[in-house]
C-alpha positions as protocol buffer text, in pm:
chain_id: "A"
residue {
  index: 1
  type: MET
  ca { x: -2934 y: -1178 z: -1471 }
}
residue {
  index: 2
  type: ASN
  ca { x: -2818 y: -1109 z: -1117 }
}
residue {
  index: 3
  type: LEU
  ca { x: -2514 y: -1307 z: -1005 }
}
residue {
  index: 4
  type: THR
  ca { x: -2598 y: -1533 z: -709 }
}
residue {
  index: 5
  type: LEU
  ca { x: -2398 y: -1579 z: -394 }
}
residue {
  index: 6
  type: ASP
  ca { x: -2253 y: -1897 z: -507 }
}
residue {
  index: 7
  type: GLN
  ca { x: -2142 y: -1718 z: -846 }
}
residue {
  index: 8
  type: LEU
  ca { x: -1990 y: -1421 z: -657 }
}
residue {
  index: 9
  type: ASN
  ca { x: -1799 y: -1652 z: -437 }
}
residue {
  index: 10
  type: ALA
  ca { x: -1671 y: -1843 z: -748 }
}
residue {
  index: 11
  type: CYS
  ca { x: -1516 y: -1531 z: -875 }
}
residue {
  index: 12
  type: VAL
  ca { x: -1420 y: -1302 z: -604 }
}
residue {
  index: 13
  type: ASP
  ca { x: -1063 y: -1227 z: -557 }
}
residue {
  index: 14
  type: GLY
  ca { x: -862 y: -1031 z: -296 }
}
residue {
  index: 15
  type: ILE
  ca { x: -1071 y: -1156 z: -2 }
}
residue {
  index: 16
  type: PRO
  ca { x: -1181 y: -1501 z: 122 }
}
residue {
  index: 17
  type: SER
  ca { x: -1556 y: -1494 z: 87 }
}
residue {
  index: 18
  type: VAL
  ca { x: -1883 y: -1305 z: 18 }
}
residue {
  index: 19
  type: VAL
  ca { x: -2177 y: -1360 z: 266 }
}
residue {
  index: 20
  type: GLU
  ca { x: -2529 y: -1240 z: 285 }
}
residue {
  index: 21
  type: ASP
  ca { x: -2607 y: -950 z: 508 }
}
residue {
  index: 22
  type: ASP
  ca { x: -2951 y: -802 z: 549 }
}
residue {
  index: 23
  type: GLY
  ca { x: -3050 y: -809 z: 183 }
}
residue {
  index: 24
  type: ALA
  ca { x: -2717 y: -738 z: 36 }
}
residue {
  index: 25
  type: TYR
  ca { x: -2393 y: -909 z: -14 }
}
residue {
  index: 26
  type: TYR
  ca { x: -2107 y: -845 z: 229 }
}
residue {
  index: 27
  type: PHE
  ca { x: -1745 y: -864 z: 70 }
}
residue {
  index: 28
  type: ARG
  ca { x: -1569 y: -1000 z: 400 }
}
residue {
  index: 29
  type: ARG
  ca { x: -1196 y: -983 z: 432 }
}
residue {
  index: 30
  type: PHE
  ca { x: -1177 y: -1075 z: 800 }
}
residue {
  index: 31
  type: THR
  ca { x: -1429 y: -1278 z: 994 }
}
residue {
  index: 32
  type: ASP
  ca { x: -1515 y: -1129 z: 1320 }
}
residue {
  index: 33
  type: GLU
  ca { x: -1306 y: -1390 z: 1514 }
}
residue {
  index: 34
  type: GLN
  ca { x: -1001 y: -1280 z: 1316 }
}
residue {
  index: 35
  type: ARG
  ca { x: -1059 y: -902 z: 1355 }
}
residue {
  index: 36
  type: LEU
  ca { x: -1124 y: -939 z: 1747 }
}
residue {
  index: 37
  type: HIS
  ca { x: -817 y: -1161 z: 1777 }
}
residue {
  index: 38
  type: GLN
  ca { x: -593 y: -879 z: 1644 }
}
residue {
  index: 39
  type: PHE
  ca { x: -761 y: -546 z: 1736 }
}
residue {
  index: 40
  type: GLU
  ca { x: -986 y: -415 z: 2013 }
}
residue {
  index: 41
  type: ASP
  ca { x: -1350 y: -385 z: 1901 }
}
residue {
  index: 42
  type: GLY
  ca { x: -1426 y: -51 z: 1760 }
}
residue {
  index: 43
  type: SER
  ca { x: -1049 y: 63 z: 1754 }
}
residue {
  index: 44
  type: ALA
  ca { x: -962 y: 296 z: 1448 }
}
residue {
  index: 45
  type: ILE
  ca { x: -711 y: 31 z: 1320 }
}
residue {
  index: 46
  type: GLY
  ca { x: -960 y: -254 z: 1371 }
}
residue {
  index: 47
  type: LYS
  ca { x: -1206 y: -65 z: 1139 }
}
residue {
  index: 48
  type: ARG
  ca { x: -970 y: -100 z: 868 }
}
residue {
  index: 49
  type: CYS
  ca { x: -1051 y: -462 z: 848 }
}
residue {
  index: 50
  type: PHE
  ca { x: -1371 y: -375 z: 679 }
}
residue {
  index: 51
  type: GLN
  ca { x: -1177 y: -197 z: 383 }
}
residue {
  index: 52
  type: ASN
  ca { x: -1082 y: -448 z: 97 }
}
residue {
  index: 53
  type: PRO
  ca { x: -772 y: -368 z: -97 }
}
residue {
  index: 54
  type: GLY
  ca { x: -748 y: -540 z: -455 }
}
residue {
  index: 55
  type: CYS
  ca { x: -1106 y: -686 z: -424 }
}
residue {
  index: 56
  type: LYS
  ca { x: -1251 y: -767 z: -760 }
}
residue {
  index: 57
  type: LEU
  ca { x: -1465 y: -1011 z: -954 }
}
residue {
  index: 58
  type: ASP
  ca { x: -1293 y: -1205 z: -1222 }
}
residue {
  index: 59
  type: PHE
  ca { x: -1467 y: -1377 z: -1486 }
}
residue {
  index: 60
  type: THR
  ca { x: -1556 y: -1439 z: -1863 }
}
residue {
  index: 61
  type: THR
  ca { x: -1868 y: -1325 z: -2003 }
}
residue {
  index: 62
  type: ASP
  ca { x: -2027 y: -1249 z: -2348 }
}
residue {
  index: 63
  type: SER
  ca { x: -2262 y: -993 z: -2182 }
}
residue {
  index: 64
  type: PRO
  ca { x: -2287 y: -668 z: -2357 }
}
residue {
  index: 65
  type: THR
  ca { x: -2328 y: -486 z: -2014 }
}
residue {
  index: 66
  type: LEU
  ca { x: -2255 y: -524 z: -1644 }
}
residue {
  index: 67
  type: THR
  ca { x: -2441 y: -324 z: -1369 }
}
residue {
  index: 68
  type: LEU
  ca { x: -2304 y: -267 z: -1034 }
}
residue {
  index: 69
  type: SER
  ca { x: -2536 y: -159 z: -748 }
}
residue {
  index: 70
  type: MET
  ca { x: -2380 y: -75 z: -395 }
}
residue {
  index: 71
  type: THR
  ca { x: -2553 y: 45 z: -89 }
}
residue {
  index: 72
  type: ARG
  ca { x: -2429 y: 125 z: 280 }
}
residue {
  index: 73
  type: LEU
  ca { x: -2126 y: 308 z: 159 }
}
residue {
  index: 74
  type: LEU
  ca { x: -1924 y: 466 z: 450 }
}
residue {
  index: 75
  type: SER
  ca { x: -1596 y: 645 z: 421 }
}
residue {
  index: 76
  type: ARG
  ca { x: -1337 y: 687 z: 695 }
}
residue {
  index: 77
  type: SER
  ca { x: -1058 y: 788 z: 465 }
}
residue {
  index: 78
  type: ASN
  ca { x: -900 y: 1125 z: 427 }
}
residue {
  index: 79
  type: ILE
  ca { x: -890 y: 1047 z: 32 }
}
residue {
  index: 80
  type: PRO
  ca { x: -1141 y: 1281 z: -134 }
}
residue {
  index: 81
  type: VAL
  ca { x: -1270 y: 1027 z: -387 }
}
residue {
  index: 82
  type: TYR
  ca { x: -1341 y: 645 z: -423 }
}
residue {
  index: 83
  type: ALA
  ca { x: -1331 y: 448 z: -736 }
}
residue {
  index: 84
  type: VAL
  ca { x: -1438 y: 164 z: -931 }
}
residue {
  index: 85
  type: ASP
  ca { x: -1211 y: 10 z: -1213 }
}
residue {
  index: 86
  type: LEU
  ca { x: -1324 y: -231 z: -1506 }
}
residue {
  index: 87
  type: TRP
  ca { x: -1077 y: -410 z: -1701 }
}
residue {
  index: 88
  type: GLN
  ca { x: -1155 y: -622 z: -2007 }
}
residue {
  index: 89
  type: ASP
  ca { x: -909 y: -868 z: -2155 }
}
residue {
  index: 90
  type: GLY
  ca { x: -619 y: -714 z: -1977 }
}
residue {
  index: 91
  type: VAL
  ca { x: -705 y: -346 z: -2052 }
}
residue {
  index: 92
  type: LEU
  ca { x: -844 y: -80 z: -1817 }
}
residue {
  index: 93
  type: THR
  ca { x: -1130 y: 39 z: -2011 }
}
residue {
  index: 94
  type: HIS
  ca { x: -1336 y: 210 z: -1718 }
}
residue {
  index: 95
  type: HIS
  ca { x: -1214 y: 420 z: -1423 }
}
residue {
  index: 96
  type: LEU
  ca { x: -1519 y: 578 z: -1237 }
}
residue {
  index: 97
  type: GLU
  ca { x: -1452 y: 800 z: -926 }
}
residue {
  index: 98
  type: LYS
  ca { x: -1706 y: 932 z: -680 }
}
residue {
  index: 99
  type: PRO
  ca { x: -1652 y: 1223 z: -435 }
}
residue {
  index: 100
  type: ARG
  ca { x: -1670 y: 1136 z: -64 }
}
residue {
  index: 101
  type: ALA
  ca { x: -1559 y: 1468 z: 89 }
}
residue {
  index: 102
  type: ASP
  ca { x: -1886 y: 1668 z: 15 }
}
residue {
  index: 103
  type: PHE
  ca { x: -2081 y: 1449 z: 256 }
}
residue {
  index: 104
  type: PRO
  ca { x: -2141 y: 1511 z: 611 }
}
residue {
  index: 105
  type: LEU
  ca { x: -1903 y: 1367 z: 868 }
}
residue {
  index: 106
  type: THR
  ca { x: -2049 y: 1151 z: 1156 }
}
residue {
  index: 107
  type: PRO
  ca { x: -1880 y: 971 z: 1425 }
}
residue {
  index: 108
  type: GLU
  ca { x: -1855 y: 653 z: 1219 }
}
residue {
  index: 109
  type: GLY
  ca { x: -1750 y: 826 z: 906 }
}
residue {
  index: 110
  type: ARG
  ca { x: -1897 y: 982 z: 586 }
}
residue {
  index: 111
  type: ILE
  ca { x: -2224 y: 832 z: 496 }
}
residue {
  index: 112
  type: LEU
  ca { x: -2230 y: 814 z: 107 }
}
residue {
  index: 113
  type: PRO
  ca { x: -2532 y: 783 z: -136 }
}
residue {
  index: 114
  type: ASP
  ca { x: -2580 y: 455 z: -290 }
}
residue {
  index: 115
  type: PHE
  ca { x: -2388 y: 361 z: -605 }
}
residue {
  index: 116
  type: GLU
  ca { x: -2536 y: 232 z: -944 }
}
residue {
  index: 117
  type: GLU
  ca { x: -2350 y: 210 z: -1272 }
}
residue {
  index: 118
  type: THR
  ca { x: -2409 y: 15 z: -1592 }
}
residue {
  index: 119
  type: PHE
  ca { x: -2088 y: -33 z: -1791 }
}
residue {
  index: 120
  type: THR
  ca { x: -2086 y: -106 z: -2167 }
}
residue {
  index: 121
  type: LEU
  ca { x: -1877 y: -407 z: -2217 }
}
residue {
  index: 122
  type: LEU
  ca { x: -1670 y: -509 z: -2533 }
}
residue {
  index: 123
  type: PRO
  ca { x: -1858 y: -734 z: -2794 }
}
residue {
  index: 124
  type: GLY
  ca { x: -1840 y: -1093 z: -2786 }
}
residue {
  index: 125
  type: LYS
  ca { x: -1646 y: -1318 z: -2517 }
}
residue {
  index: 126
  type: LYS
  ca { x: -1413 y: -1131 z: -2290 }
}
residue {
  index: 127
  type: ARG
  ca { x: -1248 y: -1168 z: -1945 }
}
residue {
  index: 128
  type: VAL
  ca { x: -1386 y: -893 z: -1706 }
}
residue {
  index: 129
  type: GLU
  ca { x: -1215 y: -780 z: -1377 }
}
residue {
  index: 130
  type: LEU
  ca { x: -1434 y: -543 z: -1174 }
}
residue {
  index: 131
  type: PHE
  ca { x: -1249 y: -381 z: -900 }
}
residue {
  index: 132
  type: PHE
  ca { x: -1419 y: -247 z: -609 }
}
residue {
  index: 133
  type: PRO
  ca { x: -1316 y: 64 z: -380 }
}
residue {
  index: 134
  type: TRP
  ca { x: -1043 y: -5 z: -141 }
}
residue {
  index: 135
  type: ASN
  ca { x: -1115 y: 307 z: 97 }
}
residue {
  index: 136
  type: VAL
  ca { x: -1487 y: 276 z: 169 }
}
residue {
  index: 137
  type: ASN
  ca { x: -1700 y: 24 z: 343 }
}
residue {
  index: 138
  type: TYR
  ca { x: -1976 y: -112 z: 124 }
}
residue {
  index: 139
  type: ARG
  ca { x: -2254 y: -368 z: 52 }
}
residue {
  index: 140
  type: VAL
  ca { x: -2334 y: -487 z: -281 }
}
residue {
  index: 141
  type: LYS
  ca { x: -2693 y: -499 z: -371 }
}
residue {
  index: 142
  type: ASN
  ca { x: -2634 y: -679 z: -696 }
}
residue {
  index: 143
  type: VAL
  ca { x: -2398 y: -746 z: -988 }
}
residue {
  index: 144
  type: SER
  ca { x: -2607 y: -794 z: -1312 }
}
residue {
  index: 145
  type: LEU
  ca { x: -2517 y: -924 z: -1660 }
}
residue {
  index: 146
  type: SER
  ca { x: -2763 y: -963 z: -1968 }
}
residue {
  index: 147
  type: ASP
  ca { x: -3008 y: -1248 z: -1927 }
}
residue {
  index: 148
  type: GLY
  ca { x: -2872 y: -1585 z: -2040 }
}
residue {
  index: 149
  type: ALA
  ca { x: -2510 y: -1439 z: -2058 }
}
residue {
  index: 150
  type: LEU
  ca { x: -2214 y: -1676 z: -2031 }
}
residue {
  index: 151
  type: PHE
  ca { x: -2045 y: -1664 z: -1688 }
}
residue {
  index: 152
  type: GLU
  ca { x: -1724 y: -1844 z: -1640 }
}
residue {
  index: 153
  type: PRO
  ca { x: -1525 y: -1766 z: -1310 }
}
residue {
  index: 154
  type: THR
  ca { x: -1139 y: -1733 z: -1389 }
}
residue {
  index: 155
  type: VAL
  ca { x: -919 y: -2019 z: -1251 }
}
residue {
  index: 156
  type: HIS
  ca { x: -581 y: -1909 z: -1139 }
}
residue {
  index: 157
  type: ALA
  ca { x: -258 y: -2081 z: -1141 }
}
residue {
  index: 158
  type: ARG
  ca { x: -173 y: -2031 z: -766 }
}
residue {
  index: 159
  type: ARG
  ca { x: -314 y: -1895 z: -427 }
}
residue {
  index: 160
  type: MET
  ca { x: -133 y: -1623 z: -251 }
}
residue {
  index: 161
  type: ILE
  ca { x: -209 y: -1500 z: 122 }
}
residue {
  index: 162
  type: VAL
  ca { x: -58 y: -1144 z: 185 }
}
residue {
  index: 163
  type: PHE
  ca { x: 28 y: -990 z: 523 }
}
residue {
  index: 164
  type: GLY
  ca { x: 133 y: -636 z: 566 }
}
residue {
  index: 165
  type: ASP
  ca { x: 65 y: -271 z: 656 }
}
residue {
  index: 166
  type: SER
  ca { x: -82 y: 36 z: 506 }
}
residue {
  index: 167
  type: ILE
  ca { x: 109 y: 37 z: 174 }
}
residue {
  index: 168
  type: THR
  ca { x: -1 y: -340 z: 125 }
}
residue {
  index: 169
  type: GLN
  ca { x: -350 y: -228 z: 203 }
}
residue {
  index: 170
  type: ALA
  ca { x: -348 y: 10 z: -91 }
}
residue {
  index: 171
  type: ASN
  ca { x: -253 y: 345 z: 75 }
}
residue {
  index: 172
  type: VAL
  ca { x: -247 y: 577 z: -117 }
}
residue {
  index: 173
  type: VAL
  ca { x: -392 y: 498 z: -469 }
}
residue {
  index: 174
  type: THR
  ca { x: -674 y: 630 z: -677 }
}
residue {
  index: 175
  type: PHE
  ca { x: -698 y: 335 z: -910 }
}
residue {
  index: 176
  type: PRO
  ca { x: -809 y: 32 z: -698 }
}
residue {
  index: 177
  type: SER
  ca { x: -663 y: -180 z: -960 }
}
residue {
  index: 178
  type: MET
  ca { x: -325 y: -25 z: -951 }
}
residue {
  index: 179
  type: THR
  ca { x: -239 y: -126 z: -599 }
}
residue {
  index: 180
  type: TYR
  ca { x: 111 y: -311 z: -608 }
}
residue {
  index: 181
  type: ILE
  ca { x: -59 y: -622 z: -485 }
}
residue {
  index: 182
  type: ALA
  ca { x: -339 y: -597 z: -750 }
}
residue {
  index: 183
  type: GLN
  ca { x: -62 y: -574 z: -1000 }
}
residue {
  index: 184
  type: VAL
  ca { x: 142 y: -856 z: -884 }
}
residue {
  index: 185
  type: SER
  ca { x: -157 y: -1078 z: -847 }
}
residue {
  index: 186
  type: ARG
  ca { x: -229 y: -1036 z: -1229 }
}
residue {
  index: 187
  type: ALA
  ca { x: 120 y: -1083 z: -1321 }
}
residue {
  index: 188
  type: ILE
  ca { x: 182 y: -1424 z: -1152 }
}
residue {
  index: 189
  type: ASP
  ca { x: -187 y: -1540 z: -1207 }
}
residue {
  index: 190
  type: ALA
  ca { x: -272 y: -1564 z: -831 }
}
residue {
  index: 191
  type: ARG
  ca { x: -582 y: -1588 z: -640 }
}
residue {
  index: 192
  type: THR
  ca { x: -508 y: -1364 z: -355 }
}
residue {
  index: 193
  type: TYR
  ca { x: -629 y: -1327 z: 8 }
}
residue {
  index: 194
  type: ASP
  ca { x: -484 y: -981 z: 128 }
}
residue {
  index: 195
  type: TYR
  ca { x: -489 y: -947 z: 512 }
}
residue {
  index: 196
  type: ALA
  ca { x: -291 y: -630 z: 528 }
}
residue {
  index: 197
  type: ILE
  ca { x: -385 y: -356 z: 778 }
}
residue {
  index: 198
  type: GLY
  ca { x: -267 y: 6 z: 790 }
}
residue {
  index: 199
  type: SER
  ca { x: -53 y: 94 z: 1083 }
}
residue {
  index: 200
  type: ASP
  ca { x: 3 y: -263 z: 1158 }
}
residue {
  index: 201
  type: LYS
  ca { x: 322 y: -430 z: 1240 }
}
residue {
  index: 202
  type: TYR
  ca { x: 478 y: -785 z: 1340 }
}
residue {
  index: 203
  type: LYS
  ca { x: 304 y: -911 z: 1637 }
}
residue {
  index: 204
  type: ALA
  ca { x: 187 y: -1227 z: 1814 }
}
residue {
  index: 205
  type: THR
  ca { x: -165 y: -1173 z: 1717 }
}
residue {
  index: 206
  type: SER
  ca { x: -118 y: -1137 z: 1342 }
}
residue {
  index: 207
  type: ILE
  ca { x: -208 y: -1477 z: 1273 }
}
residue {
  index: 208
  type: LEU
  ca { x: -527 y: -1668 z: 1400 }
}
residue {
  index: 209
  type: PRO
  ca { x: -452 y: -2064 z: 1358 }
}
residue {
  index: 210
  type: GLY
  ca { x: -693 y: -2233 z: 1148 }
}
residue {
  index: 211
  type: THR
  ca { x: -886 y: -1945 z: 990 }
}
residue {
  index: 212
  type: TYR
  ca { x: -720 y: -1928 z: 657 }
}
residue {
  index: 213
  type: PRO
  ca { x: -783 y: -2065 z: 304 }
}
residue {
  index: 214
  type: GLU
  ca { x: -511 y: -2305 z: 156 }
}
residue {
  index: 215
  type: ALA
  ca { x: -227 y: -2120 z: -18 }
}
residue {
  index: 216
  type: ASP
  ca { x: 52 y: -2191 z: -230 }
}
residue {
  index: 217
  type: MET
  ca { x: 261 y: -1912 z: -135 }
}
residue {
  index: 218
  type: ILE
  ca { x: 271 y: -1625 z: 108 }
}
residue {
  index: 219
  type: LEU
  ca { x: 384 y: -1268 z: 92 }
}
residue {
  index: 220
  type: VAL
  ca { x: 492 y: -1067 z: 392 }
}
residue {
  index: 221
  type: ALA
  ca { x: 538 y: -693 z: 386 }
}
residue {
  index: 222
  type: TYR
  ca { x: 548 y: -562 z: 732 }
}
residue {
  index: 223
  type: GLY
  ca { x: 823 y: -316 z: 871 }
}
residue {
  index: 224
  type: THR
  ca { x: 745 y: 31 z: 738 }
}
residue {
  index: 225
  type: ASN
  ca { x: 587 y: 112 z: 1078 }
}
residue {
  index: 226
  type: ALA
  ca { x: 918 y: 39 z: 1270 }
}
residue {
  index: 227
  type: ARG
  ca { x: 948 y: 380 z: 1471 }
}
residue {
  index: 228
  type: LYS
  ca { x: 1162 y: 231 z: 1739 }
}
residue {
  index: 229
  type: ILE
  ca { x: 1338 y: -85 z: 1757 }
}
residue {
  index: 230
  type: SER
  ca { x: 1264 y: -234 z: 2086 }
}
residue {
  index: 231
  type: ALA
  ca { x: 1257 y: -569 z: 2277 }
}
residue {
  index: 232
  type: ASN
  ca { x: 883 y: -579 z: 2208 }
}
residue {
  index: 233
  type: TRP
  ca { x: 927 y: -515 z: 1835 }
}
residue {
  index: 234
  type: GLN
  ca { x: 1174 y: -799 z: 1831 }
}
residue {
  index: 235
  type: LYS
  ca { x: 933 y: -1029 z: 2000 }
}
residue {
  index: 236
  type: GLY
  ca { x: 652 y: -949 z: 1771 }
}
residue {
  index: 237
  type: LEU
  ca { x: 875 y: -1035 z: 1479 }
}
residue {
  index: 238
  type: ASP
  ca { x: 989 y: -1369 z: 1635 }
}
residue {
  index: 239
  type: ALA
  ca { x: 634 y: -1455 z: 1737 }
}
residue {
  index: 240
  type: PHE
  ca { x: 494 y: -1368 z: 1385 }
}
residue {
  index: 241
  type: TYR
  ca { x: 715 y: -1593 z: 1200 }
}
residue {
  index: 242
  type: GLU
  ca { x: 690 y: -1869 z: 1476 }
}
residue {
  index: 243
  type: LEU
  ca { x: 314 y: -1877 z: 1403 }
}
residue {
  index: 244
  type: LEU
  ca { x: 352 y: -1848 z: 1031 }
}
residue {
  index: 245
  type: VAL
  ca { x: 565 y: -2172 z: 1005 }
}
residue {
  index: 246
  type: LYS
  ca { x: 322 y: -2362 z: 1228 }
}
residue {
  index: 247
  type: GLU
  ca { x: 20 y: -2248 z: 1041 }
}
residue {
  index: 248
  type: PHE
  ca { x: 157 y: -2287 z: 681 }
}
residue {
  index: 249
  type: PRO
  ca { x: 446 y: -2535 z: 720 }
}
residue {
  index: 250
  type: GLY
  ca { x: 652 y: -2571 z: 411 }
}
residue {
  index: 251
  type: VAL
  ca { x: 454 y: -2297 z: 213 }
}
residue {
  index: 252
  type: PRO
  ca { x: 713 y: -2087 z: 20 }
}
residue {
  index: 253
  type: THR
  ca { x: 708 y: -1737 z: 178 }
}
residue {
  index: 254
  type: TYR
  ca { x: 850 y: -1419 z: 49 }
}
residue {
  index: 255
  type: ALA
  ca { x: 940 y: -1156 z: 293 }
}
residue {
  index: 256
  type: VAL
  ca { x: 968 y: -822 z: 127 }
}
residue {
  index: 257
  type: LEU
  ca { x: 1197 y: -568 z: 305 }
}
residue {
  index: 258
  type: PRO
  ca { x: 1040 y: -216 z: 355 }
}
residue {
  index: 259
  type: ILE
  ca { x: 1063 y: 25 z: 75 }
}
residue {
  index: 260
  type: HIS
  ca { x: 1256 y: 354 z: 102 }
}
residue {
  index: 261
  type: ARG
  ca { x: 1095 y: 625 z: 311 }
}
residue {
  index: 262
  type: MET
  ca { x: 1182 y: 953 z: 183 }
}
residue {
  index: 263
  type: GLY
  ca { x: 1413 y: 1143 z: 436 }
}
residue {
  index: 264
  type: GLU
  ca { x: 1521 y: 829 z: 610 }
}
residue {
  index: 265
  type: GLU
  ca { x: 1883 y: 903 z: 528 }
}
residue {
  index: 266
  type: THR
  ca { x: 1866 y: 1245 z: 693 }
}
residue {
  index: 267
  type: ASP
  ca { x: 1618 y: 1197 z: 968 }
}
residue {
  index: 268
  type: GLU
  ca { x: 1802 y: 1120 z: 1278 }
}
residue {
  index: 269
  type: GLU
  ca { x: 1547 y: 876 z: 1429 }
}
residue {
  index: 270
  type: ARG
  ca { x: 1445 y: 706 z: 1099 }
}
residue {
  index: 271
  type: GLU
  ca { x: 1802 y: 661 z: 992 }
}
residue {
  index: 272
  type: VAL
  ca { x: 1854 y: 437 z: 1289 }
}
residue {
  index: 273
  type: THR
  ca { x: 1528 y: 254 z: 1289 }
}
residue {
  index: 274
  type: LEU
  ca { x: 1431 y: 159 z: 928 }
}
residue {
  index: 275
  type: PRO
  ca { x: 1769 y: 0 z: 823 }
}
residue {
  index: 276
  type: GLU
  ca { x: 1779 y: -173 z: 1166 }
}
residue {
  index: 277
  type: ALA
  ca { x: 1435 y: -299 z: 1096 }
}
residue {
  index: 278
  type: ARG
  ca { x: 1557 y: -439 z: 748 }
}
residue {
  index: 279
  type: ARG
  ca { x: 1869 y: -592 z: 910 }
}
residue {
  index: 280
  type: ARG
  ca { x: 1666 y: -776 z: 1165 }
}
residue {
  index: 281
  type: ILE
  ca { x: 1390 y: -896 z: 938 }
}
residue {
  index: 282
  type: ARG
  ca { x: 1658 y: -1018 z: 688 }
}
residue {
  index: 283
  type: GLU
  ca { x: 1828 y: -1189 z: 1001 }
}
residue {
  index: 284
  type: LYS
  ca { x: 1513 y: -1359 z: 1120 }
}
residue {
  index: 285
  type: CYS
  ca { x: 1397 y: -1473 z: 774 }
}
residue {
  index: 286
  type: GLU
  ca { x: 1715 y: -1619 z: 650 }
}
residue {
  index: 287
  type: SER
  ca { x: 1710 y: -1846 z: 957 }
}
residue {
  index: 288
  type: ILE
  ca { x: 1396 y: -1999 z: 836 }
}
residue {
  index: 289
  type: PRO
  ca { x: 1409 y: -2254 z: 545 }
}
residue {
  index: 290
  type: GLN
  ca { x: 1081 y: -2171 z: 388 }
}
residue {
  index: 291
  type: VAL
  ca { x: 1125 y: -1796 z: 380 }
}
residue {
  index: 292
  type: THR
  ca { x: 1292 y: -1615 z: 108 }
}
residue {
  index: 293
  type: VAL
  ca { x: 1402 y: -1262 z: 167 }
}
residue {
  index: 294
  type: ILE
  ca { x: 1334 y: -993 z: -113 }
}
residue {
  index: 295
  type: ASP
  ca { x: 1515 y: -650 z: -72 }
}
residue {
  index: 296
  type: GLY
  ca { x: 1250 y: -395 z: -153 }
}
residue {
  index: 297
  type: GLU
  ca { x: 1435 y: -86 z: -64 }
}
residue {
  index: 298
  type: THR
  ca { x: 1486 y: 29 z: -418 }
}
residue {
  index: 299
  type: PHE
  ca { x: 1156 y: -83 z: -552 }
}
residue {
  index: 300
  type: VAL
  ca { x: 1027 y: 261 z: -540 }
}
residue {
  index: 301
  type: PRO
  ca { x: 1231 y: 528 z: -688 }
}
residue {
  index: 302
  type: TRP
  ca { x: 1357 y: 761 z: -414 }
}
residue {
  index: 303
  type: ASP
  ca { x: 1164 y: 1076 z: -556 }
}
residue {
  index: 304
  type: ASP
  ca { x: 891 y: 1276 z: -409 }
}
residue {
  index: 305
  type: ALA
  ca { x: 696 y: 1240 z: -722 }
}
residue {
  index: 306
  type: MET
  ca { x: 648 y: 861 z: -645 }
}
residue {
  index: 307
  type: TYR
  ca { x: 494 y: 925 z: -298 }
}
residue {
  index: 308
  type: VAL
  ca { x: 193 y: 1105 z: -131 }
}
residue {
  index: 309
  type: ASP
  ca { x: 367 y: 1195 z: 192 }
}
residue {
  index: 310
  type: GLY
  ca { x: 709 y: 1053 z: 162 }
}
residue {
  index: 311
  type: LEU
  ca { x: 589 y: 719 z: 303 }
}
residue {
  index: 312
  type: HIS
  ca { x: 290 y: 598 z: 104 }
}
residue {
  index: 313
  type: PRO
  ca { x: 357 y: 563 z: -263 }
}
residue {
  index: 314
  type: ASN
  ca { x: 97 y: 686 z: -512 }
}
residue {
  index: 315
  type: ASP
  ca { x: -33 y: 521 z: -807 }
}
residue {
  index: 316
  type: LEU
  ca { x: 299 y: 561 z: -999 }
}
residue {
  index: 317
  type: GLY
  ca { x: 504 y: 451 z: -692 }
}
residue {
  index: 318
  type: HIS
  ca { x: 281 y: 140 z: -656 }
}
residue {
  index: 319
  type: THR
  ca { x: 343 y: 68 z: -1013 }
}
residue {
  index: 320
  type: HIS
  ca { x: 725 y: 78 z: -964 }
}
residue {
  index: 321
  type: TYR
  ca { x: 685 y: -143 z: -655 }
}
residue {
  index: 322
  type: ALA
  ca { x: 484 y: -403 z: -856 }
}
residue {
  index: 323
  type: MET
  ca { x: 716 y: -396 z: -1155 }
}
residue {
  index: 324
  type: ASN
  ca { x: 1024 y: -464 z: -939 }
}
residue {
  index: 325
  type: LEU
  ca { x: 856 y: -717 z: -704 }
}
residue {
  index: 326
  type: ILE
  ca { x: 708 y: -904 z: -1011 }
}
residue {
  index: 327
  type: ARG
  ca { x: 1055 y: -924 z: -1180 }
}
residue {
  index: 328
  type: GLU
  ca { x: 1191 y: -1084 z: -861 }
}
residue {
  index: 329
  type: LEU
  ca { x: 907 y: -1321 z: -798 }
}
residue {
  index: 330
  type: LYS
  ca { x: 907 y: -1439 z: -1151 }
}
residue {
  index: 331
  type: LYS
  ca { x: 1277 y: -1539 z: -1096 }
}
residue {
  index: 332
  type: LEU
  ca { x: 1184 y: -1733 z: -788 }
}
residue {
  index: 333
  type: LEU
  ca { x: 855 y: -1888 z: -905 }
}
residue {
  index: 334
  type: LYS
  ca { x: 1005 y: -2061 z: -1204 }
}
């Protein structure tokens, strides 16, 4: 039994929608209108709109197997593998890694072979969460269950929209289910729409009015890319929140201040900019009634073992980030 387009849209999480595209399914995070509103067509940063952090299918079934087939896989990432995760009843039961560095590099990226895998599921009725790769482009040919199997999409307690930069877009995890946003979403039972883009920052074009799903809460985690605090940076910060309160009036919004960057306390330039960015973000957000500031500076331990490059947390760093953010959100969401 191949899941239909309607069934895929009923159980997809992490992105707004699934659409048909030339005989396959495109798991679409940004519409073309949203992407071109923010970024120049064909730009390196704009191409990151086609990569989906935390994207999963979430449903209950009694099927003994699940088959996933993907095509048109394209990698623009430097990470040597991509991966698919499968959770059953809250337990990670499968983590499947595939290489991407062994294939020829083209101007568009590395073109990877089609993917197909059949997973053996637990007996009886269980909740299944199938996480797709975050660091490759793909189209889904089909997701198949046994004929006649139960299919019940998961209904979540809340809906959360997320804005942020590379860390919030999953950099640099190996397990797609272990991004801090994926862990937070599971902990607070949220249907999530993640609009984070690597290298992005506060700017006037970050929000395109009238193009977002309804949400009960918003999480914002910009600021890591503050290299210099200039007048334009401040204008971007002001413009972003002006747009946010117009587009989502009264929706509880949680602004997470940037996590620690290794070396920021000794690097002369960064010592000035990142603390100043935190101060200005706090000052701006505390002036907006619907926004609550969460200080994320200590969410990831200040240890090289938590980072890939001193800036982007690894899987362990993302887990610490998630644990600490979950603790703070649960206090606020009571």
